[in-house]
C-alpha positions, -999 to +999 in steps of 0.1 A: +124+341-567+138+359-536+139+392-554+101+394-557+092+390-521+083+422-502+054+417-479+046+449-459+077+468-470+089+495-445+103+516-474+081+545-483+088+573-507+074+588-540+090+571-570+087+571-607+060+550-625+084+522-629+085+516-666+088+479-671+118+476-694+120+439-695+099+416-716+105+387-691+076+377-669+076+384-631+099+359-614+121+352-645+157+345-637+177+377-630+201+369-658+173+371-684+157+402-668+190+421-666+200+410-702+167+427-714+172+458-693+208+464-702+206+452-738+215+487-751+246+488-728+266+458-738+298+468-720+278+474-687+261+440-692+294+423-696+305+438-663+274+427-646+276+391-660+312+389-647+302+402-612+274+377-610+297+349-621+320+358-592+291+360-568+281+324-578+316+312-572+320+327-537+284+323-525+294+291-506+311+314-481+276+321-468+260+294-448+224+300-456+211+291-491+188+321-491+218+344-484+237+328-512+208+334-536+205+370-524+242+376-530+238+364-566+206+383-572+221+415-559+251+410-582+228+407-612+208+438-603+235+460-589+240+482-620+205+480-635+200+517-627+222+526-656+194+517-680+180+549-695+143+542-687+152+539-650+173+571-647+156+594-622+182+609-599+211+601-622+228+580-596+225+544-606+225+526-572+195+546-561+177+545-595+181+507-597+169+502-561+139+524-567+129+503-598+134+471-578+112+485-551+085+493-576+085+459-592+085+440-558+121+435-549+127+425-513+138+452-489+172+436-485+178+434-522+168+470-527+192+480-499+221+460-512+217+475-547+213+510-533+244+508-511+266+486-532+303+493-531+301+522-506+275+541-527+263+560-497+295+581-498+289+594-533+252+598-526+261+623-499+282+643-522+254+643-548+230+657-522+211+624-521+219+613-486+182+616-476+171+595-506+196+566-501+186+566-464+153+552-474+172+519-480+188+500-452+226+496-454+230+462-437+268+463-436+270+425-435+293+398-449+270+397-479+275+435-484+313+429-483+312+399-507+292+419-532+317+448-530+345+423-536+329+410-567+321+444-581+354+461-572+376+433-588+357+435-621+365+461-647+339+481-667+339+455-695+340+424-673+378+423-669+394+407-638+412+434-619+428+437-584+413+464-562+442+488-567+439+485-605+401+489-604+404+522-584+432+534-607+409+527-637+381+547-621+404+577-615+417+574-651+382+573-666+366+600-646+394+624-636+403+635-601+378+664-599+348+642-608+323+635-580+330+597-585+367+602-577+359+626-549+337+600-533+364+573-536+389+593-517+366+588-487+352+554-497+385+536-504+394+528-468+358+517-462+360+494-492+393+480-480+377+472-446+350+453-465+376+432-483+394+425-450+362+415-434+358+385-457+395+377-461+399+392-496+434+405-503+423+427-531+445+408-555+436+388-585+430+351-580+406+352-551+388+330-546 
C-alpha cells in the first residue's frame, strides 16, 4: 500500500514510541486500520468515512493513479491523531502525522495529514510551527482536493457547504478558541484551495 513506503525518509525528529493501536496487519486497507484506531470515537469515524468517500468520488480529477490513491489514503488518515493513544502535542494533524511516520507512512502522506485543511495556521498559534515544519506542505491540487473533502463534511459525516462548515466550527468552539482564531486567518487560504480545483464551496460538488 502507498502509505507504507518511506525509503530513506528526510523527516527526522524525536517522537513517541508509536503505540500500535490497530489490530490490523501492516499494509491492511486504511478503512480497516482507521476503523480500529477510531473505534472509540464513532462520530469522528463517521466524519472520516464520509471524507474518504468524497475523496474516492473526486479522485479521477487527478491523472496519476498513484496520486488518486494518495488522496484517498490521506482522507482516511487525516483525523487519526484524535485517537487518545496517539495524542502527544494535543494537535491532531501533527499527532496523526507523527504516528504515520513511525509506522512507515510515506513522507507525502505524513505531510498531507500534518497540513490538512490549513493546519499550519493553527499550529503556529499553538506554538507548534517548528514541529509542523518537519513535514512538507506540498500545496498541490491533491492538498486542495483533500481540503474540499474535509471542509464540506460535518463532524458527524453530514454534507455541508464551506460556509456552513465554518459556521459550525465557530458555533462549537466559540470565537475566542484557538481553532476559531486560526480560521480567521485560514479562511481565505481555504477558499483559494477551493478555487484552485474549481469547487464553489456549495453542496452538490462534484
